[in-house]
C-alpha positions in Angstrom: 160.5 176.6 62.7 163.3 177.7 60.4 162.0 178.5 56.7 158.1 178.3 57.7 158.5 181.9 56.4 159.4 180.5 52.7 157.2 177.9 53.0 153.9 179.7 53.2 154.7 182.4 51.2 155.7 179.8 48.4 151.9 178.4 48.9 150.6 181.9 49.2 152.1 182.3 45.5 150.7 179.2 44.4 147.5 180.8 44.9 146.5 178.0 48.3 146.6 178.3 51.5 146.0 176.5 54.7 142.3 176.8 56.2 142.1 176.8 59.9 139.3 175.7 61.8 139.4 176.9 65.5 137.0 176.3 68.5 137.1 178.7 71.2 137.1 182.3 70.5 138.7 183.2 74.0 141.9 185.3 74.7 144.0 182.9 73.1 141.6 182.3 70.0 141.2 185.7 69.8 144.6 186.8 69.2 145.3 183.7 67.0 142.9 184.6 64.3 144.6 188.1 64.4 148.0 187.3 64.2 146.7 184.9 61.5 144.9 187.5 59.6 148.9 188.9 59.1 150.6 186.3 57.8 150.5 185.0 54.0 149.6 180.8 53.4 146.9 180.7 55.7 143.2 181.9 57.1 141.4 180.8 60.3 138.4 180.2 57.9 135.7 179.3 60.7 135.7 179.8 64.4 133.0 178.0 66.8 132.5 179.6 70.1 129.4 178.7 72.7 128.8 183.3 72.4 129.0 183.6 68.7 129.6 186.9 69.3 132.7 186.2 71.0 133.5 185.1 67.3 132.5 188.1 64.9 133.9 190.4 67.2 137.4 188.6 67.0 137.0 189.0 63.4 136.3 192.6 63.2 139.3 193.0 65.7 141.9 191.2 63.3 140.5 193.7 60.3 137.9 191.7 58.4 134.9 193.6 57.0 132.0 192.4 58.7 130.3 191.6 54.8 132.7 188.6 55.4 131.7 187.3 58.1 128.8 184.5 57.5 127.0 183.4 60.9 125.5 179.8 60.5 125.2 176.5 61.9 124.9 174.9 58.6 127.1 172.9 56.7 126.1 173.7 53.0 126.0 177.4 53.6 129.4 177.5 55.7 131.2 175.7 52.6 129.8 177.9 50.3 131.1 180.9 52.7 134.5 179.4 52.9 134.6 179.0 49.0 133.9 182.5 48.6 136.7 183.7 51.0 134.4 184.6 53.6 134.8 183.0 57.1 132.4 181.5 59.1 130.8 182.2 62.7 129.4 179.0 64.7 128.2 177.9 67.5 128.8 174.2 66.2 132.3 173.3 67.0 131.4 169.9 65.2 131.0 172.1 62.2 134.4 173.1 62.4 135.8 169.6 62.7 133.7 168.2 59.9 133.5 170.6 57.5 135.7 169.3 54.2 137.0 172.8 53.6 139.4 172.9 57.2 142.6 171.7 56.6 143.6 171.9 60.5 141.6 172.2 63.6 143.0 174.5 66.7 140.9 173.5 70.0 141.8 176.7 72.4 139.3 175.9 75.0 140.9 174.7 77.8 138.6 172.5 79.1 140.0 168.8 79.0 136.4 166.7 78.0 135.3 169.7 75.2 139.3 169.4 73.9 139.2 165.3 74.0 136.0 165.5 71.9 137.5 167.9 69.2 140.5 166.1 69.0 138.4 162.9 68.8 136.2 164.5 65.9 138.7 166.0 64.1 140.8 162.6 63.5 137.8 160.9 62.4 137.7 163.4 59.9 141.2 163.3 58.8 142.2 166.3 59.8 145.5 167.7 61.8 144.7 168.7 65.2 146.6 171.2 67.2 146.4 171.0 70.8 146.4 174.3 72.7 144.7 172.4 75.6 147.5 170.9 77.1 145.1 169.4 79.7 143.4 167.2 77.2 147.0 166.5 76.0 148.1 165.0 79.2 145.0 162.8 80.1 144.4 161.2 76.9 147.2 162.4 74.3 148.8 159.3 73.7 145.7 157.7 72.8 145.1 160.3 70.5 148.5 160.4 69.1 148.2 157.0 68.4 144.9 157.4 66.1 146.1 160.1 64.5 149.2 158.2 63.7 146.9 155.6 62.0 144.8 158.0 60.3 148.0 159.5 58.6 147.4 163.1 60.1 149.2 165.1 62.9 148.8 165.3 66.4 150.4 168.1 68.6 150.9 170.2 71.1 151.2 174.1 69.9 154.4 176.6 69.9 154.4 179.5 71.9 152.9 177.2 74.3 155.3 176.7 77.3 156.0 172.8 76.8 156.3 173.6 72.8 159.1 176.3 73.7 160.8 173.7 75.7 160.7 171.0 73.2 162.1 173.3 70.5 165.0 173.5 73.2 165.1 170.2 73.6 165.2 169.2 69.9 167.9 171.6 69.5 170.2 170.3 72.3 169.6 166.7 71.0 170.1 166.9 67.6 173.8 168.4 68.5 174.2 165.9 70.6 174.4 167.2 74.0 173.5 165.2 77.0 170.5 167.0 78.5 170.0 167.2 82.1 166.8 168.7 83.2 163.9 170.8 81.3 161.8 173.5 82.5 159.8 176.8 82.9 160.0 179.9 85.6 156.8 180.6 87.2 155.8 184.0 87.5 153.6 183.7 90.5 154.0 182.8 94.0 152.4 179.1 94.6 148.9 179.4 96.3 147.4 175.8 96.8 144.4 177.4 98.0 144.1 179.9 95.0 140.5 180.0 93.4 138.4 182.3 91.2 137.6 184.6 94.1 140.8 185.4 95.2 142.1 185.5 92.0 139.3 187.8 90.4 140.7 191.0 91.2 143.9 190.6 89.8 142.4 188.7 86.7 140.0 191.5 86.3 142.9 194.3 86.0 144.6 191.8 83.5 142.0 191.0 81.5 141.6 187.2 82.1 139.8 184.5 83.2 139.6 184.4 87.4 139.5 180.5 86.5 142.6 180.2 84.9 144.3 182.7 86.7 143.9 180.6 89.8 144.8 177.5 87.9 148.1 179.6 87.3 148.3 180.7 90.6 147.7 177.1 92.4 150.6 175.6 90.4 148.0 173.0 88.5 148.8 174.6 84.8 152.9 174.3 85.9 152.1 170.7 86.8 150.3 169.7 83.7 152.6 171.8 81.2 155.8 169.8 82.6 154.0 166.6 82.3 153.5 167.3 78.8 156.6 167.5 78.4 157.3 164.7 80.6 155.1 162.8 78.1 156.9 164.0 75.1 160.9 163.2 76.3 160.9 160.5 79.0 162.1 162.8 81.3 160.4 163.0 84.9 160.0 164.6 87.9 162.4 164.7 90.7 159.9 164.5 93.2 156.5 164.2 93.3 155.3 168.0 92.7 158.8 169.1 91.6 161.0 170.8 94.0 159.7 174.5 92.6 163.7 176.0 93.2 164.3 179.5 93.8 167.0 181.0 91.1 168.5 182.9 88.6 169.2 182.2 85.0 172.7 181.9 86.0 172.7 180.1 89.3 170.4 176.9 86.9 173.4 175.2 85.7 174.8 174.5 89.5 171.2 174.2 90.9 170.9 170.7 88.6 174.0 169.4 89.9 173.0 166.1 91.6 173.8 166.4 95.1 176.5 164.6 95.5 178.4 166.9 93.3 177.0 170.1 95.3 173.7 171.0 93.5 170.2 170.4 94.5 168.7 167.7 92.2 168.8 163.6 92.7 169.4 162.7 89.2 169.2 163.6 86.0 166.3 163.9 83.0 164.2 165.6 85.3 161.5 168.3 84.6 161.4 171.0 87.0 160.2 174.8 87.6 162.1 177.6 88.6 160.8 180.6 91.0 162.6 183.9 89.8 162.9 183.6 86.2 159.7 183.8 84.3 158.2 184.1 81.5 161.1 181.8 80.4 161.8 177.9 79.8 165.1 176.4 79.9 167.3 173.3 79.2 170.0 172.0 81.6 172.4 170.8 79.0 176.1 168.6 79.3 178.9 167.2 77.0 181.3 164.5 78.3 183.7 165.9 75.2 186.6 168.1 76.2 186.6 169.9 73.3 183.3 170.6 73.3 183.4 172.1 77.2 186.4 174.0 76.0 184.5 175.7 73.3 181.2 176.4 75.4 183.7 177.9 78.0 185.1 179.9 74.9 181.4 181.1 73.9 181.0 182.4 77.5 177.9 180.1 78.1 179.8 179.0 82.0 182.5 176.9 83.3 180.7 173.7 83.0 180.2 170.8 83.9 176.1 172.2 83.1 174.8 174.6 80.9 171.8 176.6 80.3 169.9 177.5 77.2 167.3 179.7 77.9 164.5 181.5 76.1 163.3 184.7 77.9 159.5 184.8 75.9 157.0 182.7 75.3 154.2 184.5 73.1 151.4 181.2 73.5 149.0 181.3 70.7 150.6 184.0 68.5 153.0 181.3 67.7 150.1 178.7 67.4 150.3 179.2 63.5 153.9 177.9 63.3 152.2 174.6 64.5 149.7 174.6 61.9 152.0 175.0 59.3 154.7 172.7 60.7 151.3 169.9 60.7 150.3 171.1 57.0 153.6 171.5 55.1 155.9 168.9 56.9 153.1 166.6 58.4 155.5 167.0 61.7 154.5 167.6 65.4 156.0 170.6 67.4 155.2 168.1 70.6 153.6 164.9 71.3 153.6 162.4 73.9 156.3 160.1 72.1 156.8 158.3 75.4 153.2 158.0 76.2 152.7 158.5 80.2 155.8 159.3 81.9 153.6 161.2 84.3 150.5 162.1 86.1 148.7 165.2 87.2 146.9 163.6 89.7 143.7 165.5 91.7 144.2 167.1 95.0 141.8 168.0 97.7 141.7 172.0 97.6 139.9 172.2 100.7 138.1 169.1 102.8 135.4 167.6 101.2 132.3 165.3 102.4 130.6 163.1 100.6 128.3 163.6 97.6 130.2 167.2 96.8 130.6 167.6 92.8 134.2 168.6 91.9 134.1 171.7 90.0 137.0 172.3 87.4 140.6 173.3 86.8 141.4 176.6 89.0 138.1 176.1 90.8 137.7 175.7 94.2 137.5 172.3 95.3 140.9 170.6 93.8 144.6 171.3 92.2 146.9 169.3 90.0 150.1 167.5 91.5 152.4 165.8 89.3 153.6 161.9 89.9 155.4 159.5 87.9 153.0 157.5 86.1 153.9 154.3 87.8 153.7 155.9 91.6 150.3 157.6 89.9 148.8 154.2 89.0 150.0 152.3 92.1 148.1 155.0 94.3 145.2 155.0 91.9 145.1 158.5 91.7 142.1 160.5 89.7 144.3 162.2 86.8 143.1 165.8 86.7 141.5 166.1 83.3 138.7 163.5 84.5 137.7 166.3 87.0 134.3 168.1 86.1 131.1 168.8 87.8 129.7 165.4 86.5 132.1 163.7 89.1 131.0 163.3 92.7 132.7 162.3 96.4 131.5 158.9 97.1 133.5 159.4 100.6 135.1 162.3 102.3 138.1 163.4 101.8 140.7 166.1 103.4 142.3 168.9 102.4 145.5 168.0 100.8 144.9 163.8 100.2 145.3 162.6 96.8 141.4 161.6 95.2 141.5 157.9 94.1 139.4 156.6 91.5 137.6 154.3 94.0 136.2 157.8 96.0 134.7 159.4 93.0 131.5 158.2 90.7 130.1 159.9 87.6 126.7 161.1 86.6 127.1 160.2 83.3 130.3 159.3 81.5 131.9 161.7 79.4 134.3 161.7 76.4 137.7 162.0 77.9 136.1 159.0 80.4 135.6 156.8 77.5 139.1 158.0 76.0 140.9 157.0 78.7 139.6 154.0 79.3 140.2 152.7 76.4 143.9 154.0 76.5 144.2 152.3 79.9 143.8 149.3 78.3 145.7 149.2 75.4 148.8 151.0 77.1 
């Protein structure tokens, strides 16, 4: 992300700025609006949310005067407001994706089907799309990237999300010619496969977050999805189904990621993994076969080798998203995207015994959690991708707790956008 500050300053000095459209004024969206309002060369000119008061409150908390906030669902009125340097609050997400004045769209909804719709509409309207929706990305990202490439716009994940932060380490090490042995993240709460919004409610209230979102962290789903995105971007894969989930300190990581016959704990290289004990950081395990490079790494106190760890102890979530916005608009480059197609799949597992006729709910809910597999393993098992799950999906047979739910075990009441896109993707790839 070097030099982005100077490029944004140059844009502003030329009397221009990047006009950002945002869908979702929850915790992530609110923080992003305030962060951007303090930056040069960009502004969130329109935001949609089903509760429009969330948008107006987000703008006010960012320091925008109430007189400069226009509430409307009308396209002409929205365009006029932006042209007059006002900001727009709306309930209509399609107004965000279609407004001519918008250069870049950000999806901060966290709902896979909605994210797929936002990305699809944005690309059709020739707008760059930033996904703060990793769940949608790992499900239909390869197709959306192909569409974006054809349309001449950028499809990308976000800086600040753990996959984006990992990708920065990967690009840094790869550019320097290091062998990259493993990529991963820390998990900051114990794995609880039975976590749900009720069990997470008290902690979520204390933290000011959504119980559903917190449950998706606790049951491991979010970790599986995030490392799935890294796998699709780099060609890496999980060392075993669900990954290992080692306990280790940062200093112990180089030895952990030696192969078992060399005294380590993994079966191979080029793997994605999560570690208990190093949250909220992300890491890359690197190595070199060059004697002089190893000597220099030891001189630089990077360890004794043969593996070394690059560790970033923070990721600032949506506060860093503006960097991806700028990179897409100015440099026409993605922060992270599924360059390798589907390398892994986060599949759907029953969180409890489920009965025929029962509706599945949602990520971080009561019925299912996610489990990462290699993509070919998931395909062989006909496993249902987790991003396709919502209340529109009904079980055709009983499923035991801990079982992977397969395509033939479910039916849809009504076909959703993400199911349609996934069908196209499966045919195309």
